[in-house]
C-alpha positions in Angstrom: -0.3 -0.2 0.0 3.3 2.1 0.7 4.4 2.2 -3.0 1.5 2.2 -4.5 0.4 5.6 -2.4 4.2 7.2 -3.4 3.4 6.6 -7.1 -0.1 7.8 -7.0 1.7 10.8 -5.5 4.4 10.8 -8.0 2.2 10.3 -11.1 -0.3 13.6 -9.8 2.9 15.7 -9.4 2.5 16.0 -5.6 5.9 14.6 -5.1 8.8 14.0 -7.1 10.6 10.4 -7.6 13.3 11.2 -5.5 11.8 12.5 -3.0 9.3 8.9 -3.2 12.5 7.2 -3.0 14.4 8.8 -0.1 11.2 8.9 1.8 11.0 5.1 1.2 14.6 4.6 1.9 14.0 6.2 5.5 10.8 4.4 5.9 12.2 0.8 5.9 14.9 2.0 9.0 12.0 4.1 10.8 8.8 2.1 10.1 7.0 4.7 10.1 4.2 4.8 7.3 5.2 6.3 4.1 3.0 9.3 4.3 4.3 10.5 7.7 7.7 9.8 6.7 6.7 12.3 3.4 5.1 15.3 5.9 8.3 15.0 8.1 10.8 15.6 5.1 8.8 18.3 3.6 7.4 16.4 0.8 4.0 16.9 1.6 3.4 20.3 3.9 1.2 18.9 6.4 -1.1 15.5 7.3 -3.9 17.6 6.3 -2.6 17.8 2.4 -2.1 14.2 2.7 -5.6 13.6 4.1 -7.5 15.3 1.5 -5.2 13.3 -1.9 -6.3 10.7 -0.3 -9.8 11.4 0.4 -9.9 12.4 -3.8 -7.9 9.1 -4.6 -10.8 7.3 -2.7 -13.9 9.2 -3.8 -14.5 10.4 0.0 -14.7 13.5 2.2 -11.6 14.7 4.3 -12.6 16.5 7.3 -10.7 19.2 9.6 -11.8 18.0 12.9 -10.3 21.0 14.9 -13.1 23.7 12.7 -15.9 20.9 14.4 -17.6 21.0 17.7 -18.4 17.1 17.7 -21.6 15.7 19.7 -20.3 13.8 23.0 -23.6 11.5 22.9 -22.9 10.8 18.7 -19.2 10.0 19.8 -20.2 7.0 22.2 -21.9 5.3 20.1 -18.4 3.7 18.9 -17.1 2.2 21.8 -14.0 3.7 23.3 -11.8 0.4 23.0 -12.7 0.5 18.9 -12.0 4.0 19.0 -8.7 4.2 20.4 -7.4 1.0 18.8 -8.4 1.7 15.1 -8.4 5.2 15.2 -11.9 6.3 14.4 -14.4 9.0 16.0 -18.3 9.5 14.9 -18.9 12.9 13.4 -22.9 12.8 13.0 -26.0 10.5 12.0 -27.9 11.4 9.0 -31.0 9.3 9.3 -29.9 5.4 9.3 -25.9 6.7 8.2 -23.0 7.5 11.0 -20.7 9.8 9.2 -17.3 9.0 10.5 -13.7 10.2 11.0 -10.7 7.8 9.9 -7.4 7.8 9.4 -7.6 4.7 7.7 -10.4 4.5 5.4 -9.5 1.2 3.5 -9.7 -0.9 7.0 -13.0 -2.7 5.6 -13.2 -4.9 9.2 -13.1 -1.8 10.9 -16.3 0.0 8.9 -18.0 -3.3 9.2 -17.4 -3.6 13.1 -18.9 -0.1 13.5 -21.9 -1.2 11.6 -22.6 -3.8 13.3 -22.1 -2.3 16.4 -24.5 0.6 15.7 -26.7 -0.6 13.2 -26.4 2.1 11.0 -24.5 2.2 7.6 -21.4 4.0 7.8 -20.0 6.9 6.1 -16.1 7.2 5.9 -14.3 10.4 6.0 -10.6 10.9 6.1 -8.7 12.7 8.8 -5.1 13.0 9.6 -4.5 10.2 12.8 -3.0 12.8 15.2 -6.5 15.1 15.3 -8.4 12.1 15.7 -6.1 11.1 18.7 -6.6 14.2 19.8 -10.7 14.3 19.4 -10.8 11.1 20.9 -8.9 12.3 24.0 -11.4 15.3 24.5 -14.3 13.1 24.1 -14.0 9.3 25.5 -13.7 9.3 29.6 -11.1 6.9 29.5 -12.5 4.1 31.4 -9.2 2.5 32.1 -7.7 5.5 33.5 -6.9 6.8 36.5 -10.0 8.6 37.7 -12.0 5.0 37.2 -9.4 3.0 38.9 -9.0 5.1 41.8 -12.7 4.5 42.4 -11.7 0.6 42.2 -9.6 1.4 44.9 -12.0 2.7 47.1 -13.2 -0.4 49.2 -12.3 1.9 52.1 -12.8 5.2 54.0 -9.6 6.8 52.3 -9.4 10.3 54.7 -6.1 11.0 55.1 -5.6 10.3 59.1 -2.4 10.6 61.3 0.4 8.6 59.4 1.7 5.5 61.4 5.7 5.7 61.7 5.9 1.8 61.0 7.4 1.0 57.7 5.8 -1.3 55.6 7.9 -4.6 55.2 9.7 -5.9 51.5 6.8 -8.5 51.8 4.4 -6.3 52.3 5.1 -4.1 49.5 5.7 -7.1 47.0 1.8 -8.0 48.1 0.4 -5.0 47.4 1.9 -4.5 44.3 0.7 -7.8 42.5 -3.0 -6.4 43.6 -4.6 -5.9 40.1 -5.9 -2.1 40.8 -2.6 -0.9 42.0 -0.5 -2.6 38.5 -3.7 -1.0 36.7 -3.1 2.5 38.1 0.7 2.6 37.5 0.2 1.1 34.1 -2.5 3.8 33.6 -0.5 6.9 34.9 2.5 5.8 32.7 -0.1 5.4 29.0 -1.7 8.5 30.2 1.4 10.4 30.6 2.6 8.9 26.9 -1.0 9.3 24.9 -0.4 13.5 26.1 2.9 13.6 24.1 4.4 14.3 27.8 8.3 13.9 28.4 8.3 13.2 32.2 6.3 11.9 35.0 6.6 13.3 38.7 5.3 11.2 41.5 5.9 13.1 45.0 5.7 12.1 48.2 4.5 15.3 50.8 3.3 14.8 54.7 -0.1 14.1 53.9 -0.6 13.5 49.9 0.9 12.5 47.0 1.0 14.4 43.7 1.2 13.2 40.4 2.4 15.5 37.9 3.2 15.7 33.9 5.6 17.9 31.9 3.9 19.2 29.2 5.1 21.4 26.7 8.1 22.3 29.1 5.7 22.5 32.0 4.5 21.1 34.9 1.0 20.4 35.4 -0.8 18.6 38.5 -3.0 15.5 37.5 -5.6 13.6 39.8 -4.6 13.0 43.4 -3.5 9.5 44.2 -4.4 8.5 47.6 -2.2 8.7 50.1 -1.8 5.5 51.7 -0.9 4.0 48.3 2.4 6.1 48.6 5.3 3.2 49.4 3.3 0.4 46.8 3.4 3.0 43.9 6.6 4.0 44.1 7.4 -0.3 44.7 5.9 -1.1 42.0 7.8 1.5 39.4 10.7 0.2 41.5 9.9 -3.5 40.1 9.0 -2.4 36.8 12.6 -0.8 36.8 14.3 -3.7 38.1 15.8 -1.7 41.4 15.5 -2.5 44.6 12.3 -2.0 46.2 14.0 -2.7 50.0 16.6 0.1 49.6 14.4 3.6 50.2 17.8 5.8 51.8 19.9 6.0 48.5 19.1 7.2 44.8 18.5 4.8 42.5 18.6 4.9 38.6 16.7 2.4 36.3 15.0 1.8 32.9 11.1 0.9 31.7 10.6 -0.6 28.3 6.7 -0.7 27.7 4.6 -1.7 24.6 2.2 1.8 23.7 0.0 0.8 20.8 2.5 -0.1 18.0 5.8 0.9 19.0 8.3 0.6 22.2 8.4 3.7 24.4 11.7 4.1 26.9 11.2 5.1 30.3 14.5 6.8 32.4 13.7 6.4 36.0 15.4 8.0 38.8 13.8 7.4 42.8 15.5 10.3 45.4 15.0 9.6 49.0 12.9 12.9 50.2 12.1 13.4 54.1 8.1 12.0 53.6 9.1 9.0 50.7 10.6 8.4 48.1 9.9 11.0 44.8 9.9 9.2 41.7 11.0 11.0 37.8 10.7 9.1 35.0 11.5 10.8 31.7 9.4 9.4 28.9 11.6 8.5 25.6 9.1 8.0 22.5 10.9 7.9 19.6 7.1 9.0 17.7 7.4 12.3 19.8 10.7 13.1 18.8 11.0 15.3 15.2 14.6 14.8 14.2 14.0 17.0 11.1 16.0 20.3 11.0 13.4 21.8 8.7 11.0 20.9 11.7 12.7 22.6 14.6 11.8 26.3 14.0 14.9 27.5 12.4 14.3 30.6 10.4 15.7 30.1 6.8 19.0 31.7 7.0 19.8 30.5 10.5 18.9 27.2 8.7 21.2 27.9 5.3 24.4 29.0 8.0 23.9 25.9 10.3 23.3 23.4 7.5 26.8 24.6 5.8 28.6 24.1 9.0 27.3 20.5 9.4 28.4 19.2 5.9 32.2 21.0 6.7 35.1 18.0 6.6 36.4 19.1 10.3 36.2 21.3 12.9 33.8 21.9 15.6 30.0 22.8 16.0 28.6 23.5 19.6 25.0 23.7 20.8 24.2 25.8 24.0 22.0 26.0 26.6 19.8 25.0 29.7 18.5 21.7 30.1 15.3 21.3 28.4 16.1 23.7 25.6 16.1 20.8 22.9 20.0 20.6 22.5 19.7 16.6 21.9 17.0 17.1 19.5 19.1 19.6 17.4 22.4 17.4 17.3 20.1 13.8 16.5 18.6 15.9 13.2 22.3 16.9 12.4 23.2 13.6 12.3 20.6 11.9 10.7 21.3 14.7 7.8 24.9 13.8 7.6 24.1 10.1 8.1 25.2 8.2 4.8 26.8 5.1 3.9 30.2 6.7 3.4 30.7 8.2 6.8 31.8 6.6 10.1 29.6 8.1 12.8 30.2 8.0 16.8 28.5 9.3 19.6 29.3 9.6 23.3 26.3 10.4 25.4 24.4 10.1 29.0 22.4 8.4 28.3 21.5 7.4 25.0 17.9 8.4 24.6 17.4 7.4 20.9 18.9 4.6 19.0 19.5 5.5 15.4 20.5 3.0 12.5 23.9 4.1 11.0 25.3 5.6 14.2 27.5 3.8 16.5 26.4 5.3 20.0 28.0 4.9 23.3 26.3 5.2 26.9 28.7 6.6 29.2 29.2 5.0 32.5 31.5 7.1 34.3 31.3 4.8 37.3 33.1 1.8 35.7 35.8 4.4 34.1 34.1 5.0 30.6 33.6 8.5 30.5 33.2 11.3 28.0 37.5 11.5 27.6 37.8 8.0 27.8 35.0 7.1 25.1 36.5 10.0 22.9 40.3 8.5 23.1 38.6 5.6 21.9 36.9 7.1 19.5 40.0 8.3 17.9 41.2 5.0 17.5 38.2 4.0 15.3 38.8 5.5 12.1 36.0 8.2 12.9 34.5 10.6 10.4 31.8 12.7 12.5 32.0 12.3 16.2 28.9 13.5 18.5 30.2 13.9 22.4 26.7 14.2 24.3 28.2 17.1 27.1 31.9 19.0 27.3 31.9 18.7 31.1 35.3 19.5 31.6 38.8 20.0 30.4 40.1 16.9 30.0 37.2 16.0 27.4 37.3 19.8 25.9 41.2 18.8 25.1 40.8 15.8 23.3 37.5 17.3 21.2 39.6 20.0 20.3 42.3 18.2 18.9 40.2 15.5 17.3 38.8 18.4 15.6 42.3 19.7 14.6 43.0 16.6 13.3 40.8 16.1 10.5 37.4 14.8 12.4 33.8 17.0 12.8 33.2 17.3 16.2 29.7 17.9 17.4 29.0 18.7 21.0 27.2 20.8 23.9 28.0 23.3 26.5 25.8 25.4 29.3 25.9 28.8 28.3 23.4 31.4 28.2 24.3 32.5 24.8 26.3 31.9 21.9 29.4 34.1 22.0 29.8 33.2 26.1 31.0 29.9 25.1 33.6 31.0 23.8 34.8 31.9 27.6 33.5 28.8 28.7 36.1 27.3 26.1 38.8 29.4 27.4 37.9 29.0 31.0 38.8 24.9 30.3 41.9 26.2 30.1 42.0 25.8 25.7 44.3 28.5 24.5 42.8 31.2 22.4 44.5 30.1 19.2 43.2 26.5 19.5 39.6 27.8 19.9 39.8 29.8 16.5 41.1 27.4 15.0 39.1 24.4 15.4 35.6 26.0 16.2 33.3 26.5 13.3 30.1 27.5 14.9 28.2 28.1 17.9 24.1 27.8 18.6 22.4 28.7 21.4 19.2 27.6 21.6 15.8 27.6 23.6 12.5 26.0 23.5 9.0 28.3 23.1 5.4 27.3 23.1 3.5 27.4 20.7 -0.4 29.1 21.0 -3.2 26.7 20.2 -4.2 26.7 16.5 -8.2 25.9 18.0 -8.7 28.4 20.5 -6.2 31.3 19.2 -7.3 34.8 19.8 -6.0 38.2 18.7 -5.2 40.1 22.0 -4.8 43.9 22.8 -0.8 44.2 24.0 0.4 47.7 25.2 2.5 49.5 22.4 5.2 50.2 25.6 5.0 47.1 26.5 5.8 45.6 22.5 8.5 48.5 22.5 10.3 47.3 25.4 10.2 43.6 24.1 12.6 45.3 21.0 10.3 46.1 18.3 10.4 49.4 16.9 7.3 51.7 16.2 7.0 50.4 12.8 6.6 46.9 13.7 4.2 47.7 16.4 2.0 49.7 14.7 1.0 47.0 12.3 1.7 44.0 15.1 -1.4 41.3 15.5 -0.5 39.3 18.7 -2.6 35.9 19.7 -3.0 34.0 22.7 -4.9 30.9 23.5 -7.5 31.4 25.8 -7.6 27.2 27.0 -9.7 24.4 25.0 -9.8 21.0 25.3 -7.5 19.8 23.0 -4.6 21.7 24.9 -5.8 20.9 28.5 -7.0 24.2 28.5 -3.5 25.9 28.7 -3.6 28.0 25.4 -0.5 26.1 24.3 -0.3 23.0 21.7 3.5 21.6 21.4 6.7 23.7 21.2 9.0 25.1 18.9 12.8 26.2 18.7 14.1 29.7 18.7 18.1 29.7 17.9 21.2 32.1 17.7 23.5 30.7 14.8 27.3 32.3 15.2 29.7 31.0 12.6 32.9 32.0 13.5 34.1 34.0 10.8 37.6 35.1 10.0 36.3 38.7 12.0 35.3 36.7 15.2 38.6 34.3 15.0 40.7 37.3 15.2 38.6 38.4 17.9 39.0 35.4 20.1 42.6 35.4 19.1 43.0 39.2 21.0 41.0 37.7 23.4 38.0 39.9 23.2 34.9 40.2 25.5 31.9 38.3 24.8 30.0 41.5 24.4 32.3 42.6 21.4 32.1 39.2 19.5 28.4 39.3 20.1 28.4 43.4 18.6 30.6 41.8 15.7 27.9 38.8 14.8 25.1 40.8 14.9 26.7 43.1 12.5 27.8 39.9 10.3 23.7 38.8 10.6 23.5 36.7 13.4 19.8 36.9 15.3 19.7 37.0 18.8 17.6 34.9 21.1 15.2 37.7 21.8 15.6 38.7 18.1 14.3 35.0 16.8 11.3 34.5 19.9 10.1 38.1 18.2 9.6 36.5 14.5 7.9 34.0 16.1 5.8 36.6 17.7 5.6 38.4 14.5 4.2 35.4 12.8 1.7 34.4 15.3 3.5 31.3 16.4 3.7 32.3 20.3 3.2 34.9 23.0 4.8 37.9 24.6 4.7 35.8 27.8 6.6 33.5 26.5 9.0 35.7 24.7 9.9 37.4 28.0 10.1 34.0 29.7 12.5 32.4 27.9 14.6 35.5 26.5 14.9 37.9 29.6 
């Protein structure tokens, strides 16, 4: 079916033969649907465009679910498990015909099953898979979810009373974690977070309550409260899943969980930390489907992308990406490596930890406790005939020195640092005892980045912002005069946050001959910034303002991320 769709797209002029060949090659490595790969590579502009095209070929309608308001009673004509399993949702009913939105209208079995369940004739319309998933999340109460499971746990009064000092034994905990409702509760917390597209799950114990929070689009959101008396059993269940020691409650522990969600495997990185009222658990969700490793989709401006793309195709030198934790540095590096990952390049990475696996890239997980540090990995890499090396982070002078030596001896080296902006990265390297002349010789490009939240398209509306505030951000009078500013009101699709998804802002500083001379003369980061700006570098604030002008983000996000 994939090749047939591709050939139809080529025949109708939607894509070229080269784009189809590239997409089919990528599909073999990723096992994703061809349509999704074509959208990711930019051959097709969006899932909506693909849906409209398929609809025309099959002579059925295409529908944007975000443009209509669904009737909850109509939606529930299709059972929740059928809706989720086959990605289908009921739209409306005309006489004895039920109109349903489906992402795969060729699945005759599903349409027959719905016809049997509802007793109606079924008329499909095609919609993007992700749009249907969002609509299902918004309109179905997850009967296997947290709320329902909590009801099942309430076999007695769960009101919190004075807590006993008695610590449950390991045998007690093992007995509790085998209880089906408790197992289902933990599974539901994890599944719910993956379905929402969260990056982290926090389970926190306080004096008289236990709190569950999800990190979604960079912000923590509190979820349904969990009965306090199950705190130890919940933590123990997570520990057992991560193969940790449930009897050890005094020391931090780290582990991994691999779960199957739908048709894909998702890794969870687990960290358990003892606190004064119990143990805090954080699970980092490493979902391959949530990672966009396409440089063109990360949020670069055209000029910044052109400069960065040119740098990553250089034969040697060092490229540094900087920013705080959670700013998307790893995703940017993965995207760059994927772009240059060809059959004729030997590509090695040292990561702590390895978050996602990629075919064609030799990835090493750093283990400092046994001596496999970033520096030790780098030394070994230089004996492995590498073309491109990626070091997860330059943390010390030793790693910096070896990375610089590799860059000067004919290798292209990628790495990250924790600095506030691109120019100050030069000072950081010098502070690590790397001589100015080596920094000027090996560093080809430095890029600082942040993530800003995008306004939810479903509840986006124009707002009035005082001109003084906009001018304070750095906009000119002429820009303020014609500027339209937007915010999200909050709706079911964005969990009432007003935001949906994130995009990057980038400060891309190539080391030009003039900047190299300034580094040699020990110029300050302020002077280097002025020179880079005069050469066309967009600062983080300027990049964020571009997103504001395009109606992608809000004034609040610009201030929060680039203050």
